[in-house]
KEPA-610281 format. One record per residue (C-alpha): residue number from 1; residue in three letters; z, y, x. Coordinates in nm, 3 decimals. Layout:
% residues N
<r><num>NUM</num><residuo>ALA</residuo><zz>Z</zz><yy>Y</yy><xx>X</xx></r>
...
***
This chain:
% residues 70
<r><num>1</num><residuo>MET</residuo><zz>0.323</zz><yy>-3.288</yy><xx>2.287</xx></r>
<r><num>2</num><residuo>THR</residuo><zz>0.078</zz><yy>-3.178</yy><xx>2.015</xx></r>
<r><num>3</num><residuo>ASP</residuo><zz>-0.045</zz><yy>-2.833</yy><xx>2.035</xx></r>
<r><num>4</num><residuo>LYS</residuo><zz>0.045</zz><yy>-2.579</yy><xx>1.727</xx></r>
<r><num>5</num><residuo>GLN</residuo><zz>-0.252</zz><yy>-2.541</yy><xx>1.484</xx></r>
<r><num>6</num><residuo>LEU</residuo><zz>-0.279</zz><yy>-2.309</yy><xx>1.137</xx></r>
<r><num>7</num><residuo>ILE</residuo><zz>-0.607</zz><yy>-2.469</yy><xx>0.995</xx></r>
<r><num>8</num><residuo>VAL</residuo><zz>-0.736</zz><yy>-2.226</yy><xx>0.721</xx></r>
<r><num>9</num><residuo>GLN</residuo><zz>-1.042</zz><yy>-2.313</yy><xx>0.465</xx></r>
<r><num>10</num><residuo>VAL</residuo><zz>-1.157</zz><yy>-2.051</yy><xx>0.244</xx></r>
<r><num>11</num><residuo>ARG</residuo><zz>-1.321</zz><yy>-2.180</yy><xx>-0.018</xx></r>
<r><num>12</num><residuo>PRO</residuo><zz>-1.576</zz><yy>-2.084</yy><xx>-0.267</xx></r>
<r><num>13</num><residuo>ASP</residuo><zz>-1.407</zz><yy>-1.986</yy><xx>-0.515</xx></r>
<r><num>14</num><residuo>GLY</residuo><zz>-1.203</zz><yy>-1.762</yy><xx>-0.245</xx></r>
<r><num>15</num><residuo>SER</residuo><zz>-0.907</zz><yy>-1.945</yy><xx>-0.255</xx></r>
<r><num>16</num><residuo>VAL</residuo><zz>-0.749</zz><yy>-2.033</yy><xx>0.066</xx></r>
<r><num>17</num><residuo>HIS</residuo><zz>-0.628</zz><yy>-2.385</yy><xx>0.138</xx></r>
<r><num>18</num><residuo>ALA</residuo><zz>-0.409</zz><yy>-2.378</yy><xx>0.478</xx></r>
<r><num>19</num><residuo>GLU</residuo><zz>-0.243</zz><yy>-2.636</yy><xx>0.680</xx></r>
<r><num>20</num><residuo>THR</residuo><zz>-0.024</zz><yy>-2.662</yy><xx>0.979</xx></r>
<r><num>21</num><residuo>LEU</residuo><zz>0.009</zz><yy>-2.939</yy><xx>1.262</xx></r>
<r><num>22</num><residuo>GLY</residuo><zz>0.244</zz><yy>-2.991</yy><xx>1.535</xx></r>
<r><num>23</num><residuo>MET</residuo><zz>0.457</zz><yy>-2.785</yy><xx>1.345</xx></r>
<r><num>24</num><residuo>HIS</residuo><zz>0.823</zz><yy>-2.919</yy><xx>1.287</xx></r>
<r><num>25</num><residuo>GLY</residuo><zz>1.101</zz><yy>-2.822</yy><xx>1.009</xx></r>
<r><num>26</num><residuo>ASN</residuo><zz>1.081</zz><yy>-2.450</yy><xx>0.889</xx></r>
<r><num>27</num><residuo>GLU</residuo><zz>0.897</zz><yy>-2.355</yy><xx>1.156</xx></r>
<r><num>28</num><residuo>CYS</residuo><zz>0.520</zz><yy>-2.386</yy><xx>0.968</xx></r>
<r><num>29</num><residuo>LEU</residuo><zz>0.652</zz><yy>-2.133</yy><xx>0.683</xx></r>
<r><num>30</num><residuo>ASP</residuo><zz>0.690</zz><yy>-1.829</yy><xx>0.994</xx></r>
<r><num>31</num><residuo>TYR</residuo><zz>0.274</zz><yy>-1.910</yy><xx>1.042</xx></r>
<r><num>32</num><residuo>ILE</residuo><zz>0.202</zz><yy>-1.930</yy><xx>0.656</xx></r>
<r><num>33</num><residuo>ALA</residuo><zz>0.400</zz><yy>-1.603</yy><xx>0.644</xx></r>
<r><num>34</num><residuo>VAL</residuo><zz>0.165</zz><yy>-1.449</yy><xx>0.832</xx></r>
<r><num>35</num><residuo>LEU</residuo><zz>-0.127</zz><yy>-1.564</yy><xx>0.688</xx></r>
<r><num>36</num><residuo>GLU</residuo><zz>-0.057</zz><yy>-1.448</yy><xx>0.345</xx></r>
<r><num>37</num><residuo>ASN</residuo><zz>0.061</zz><yy>-1.127</yy><xx>0.490</xx></r>
<r><num>38</num><residuo>MET</residuo><zz>-0.312</zz><yy>-1.113</yy><xx>0.653</xx></r>
<r><num>39</num><residuo>LEU</residuo><zz>-0.511</zz><yy>-1.181</yy><xx>0.355</xx></r>
<r><num>40</num><residuo>ASP</residuo><zz>-0.266</zz><yy>-0.973</yy><xx>0.156</xx></r>
<r><num>41</num><residuo>ALA</residuo><zz>-0.208</zz><yy>-1.288</yy><xx>-0.089</xx></r>
<r><num>42</num><residuo>GLU</residuo><zz>0.096</zz><yy>-1.514</yy><xx>-0.190</xx></r>
<r><num>43</num><residuo>THR</residuo><zz>0.167</zz><yy>-1.901</yy><xx>-0.159</xx></r>
<r><num>44</num><residuo>THR</residuo><zz>0.069</zz><yy>-2.094</yy><xx>-0.488</xx></r>
<r><num>45</num><residuo>ALA</residuo><zz>0.137</zz><yy>-2.428</yy><xx>-0.419</xx></r>
<r><num>46</num><residuo>SER</residuo><zz>0.255</zz><yy>-2.621</yy><xx>-0.118</xx></r>
<r><num>47</num><residuo>SER</residuo><zz>0.445</zz><yy>-2.912</yy><xx>0.010</xx></r>
<r><num>48</num><residuo>PHE</residuo><zz>0.590</zz><yy>-3.044</yy><xx>0.337</xx></r>
<r><num>49</num><residuo>THR</residuo><zz>0.485</zz><yy>-3.291</yy><xx>0.577</xx></r>
<r><num>50</num><residuo>ASP</residuo><zz>0.639</zz><yy>-3.610</yy><xx>0.673</xx></r>
<r><num>51</num><residuo>ALA</residuo><zz>0.681</zz><yy>-3.378</yy><xx>0.990</xx></r>
<r><num>52</num><residuo>TYR</residuo><zz>0.936</zz><yy>-3.156</yy><xx>0.818</xx></r>
<r><num>53</num><residuo>ALA</residuo><zz>1.131</zz><yy>-3.418</yy><xx>0.647</xx></r>
<r><num>54</num><residuo>GLN</residuo><zz>1.148</zz><yy>-3.575</yy><xx>1.012</xx></r>
<r><num>55</num><residuo>VAL</residuo><zz>1.334</zz><yy>-3.302</yy><xx>1.120</xx></r>
<r><num>56</num><residuo>GLU</residuo><zz>1.565</zz><yy>-3.208</yy><xx>0.836</xx></r>
<r><num>57</num><residuo>ALA</residuo><zz>1.680</zz><yy>-3.588</yy><xx>0.849</xx></r>
<r><num>58</num><residuo>GLN</residuo><zz>1.742</zz><yy>-3.563</yy><xx>1.243</xx></r>
<r><num>59</num><residuo>GLN</residuo><zz>1.869</zz><yy>-3.204</yy><xx>1.144</xx></r>
<r><num>60</num><residuo>GLU</residuo><zz>2.139</zz><yy>-3.373</yy><xx>0.952</xx></r>
<r><num>61</num><residuo>SER</residuo><zz>2.220</zz><yy>-3.634</yy><xx>1.117</xx></r>
<r><num>62</num><residuo>THR</residuo><zz>2.304</zz><yy>-3.429</yy><xx>1.397</xx></r>
<r><num>63</num><residuo>ALA</residuo><zz>2.547</zz><yy>-3.236</yy><xx>1.185</xx></r>
<r><num>64</num><residuo>GLU</residuo><zz>2.768</zz><yy>-3.528</yy><xx>1.063</xx></r>
<r><num>65</num><residuo>ASN</residuo><zz>2.784</zz><yy>-3.687</yy><xx>1.490</xx></r>
<r><num>66</num><residuo>TRP</residuo><zz>2.846</zz><yy>-3.316</yy><xx>1.559</xx></r>
<r><num>67</num><residuo>ASP</residuo><zz>3.259</zz><yy>-3.382</yy><xx>1.582</xx></r>
<r><num>68</num><residuo>GLY</residuo><zz>3.167</zz><yy>-3.707</yy><xx>1.803</xx></r>
<r><num>69</num><residuo>THR</residuo><zz>3.233</zz><yy>-3.966</yy><xx>1.570</xx></r>
<r><num>70</num><residuo>PRO</residuo><zz>2.958</zz><yy>-4.219</yy><xx>1.542</xx></r>
***
C-alpha cells in the first residue's frame, strides 16, 4: 500500500502547485480543500490522475453488478 502524500510547491511567482499521491477517487479533493483553507486560496486549475479514473470505473462496474447479475 502506498503512503498518502500531498506534494506542495510554492513557485517564485507565489503560485502554488499541489499533487496528491496514493489517493484514489474523490479522496484527493478533501486534501486540496484543506490546503486551500490553510493558504486562504482557491484552485484555478486541476485535473484528475489515472488513479481517480480507475476507482471511478471500479465503482461504476460494482454498481452495475449490484443486483447479482454478471
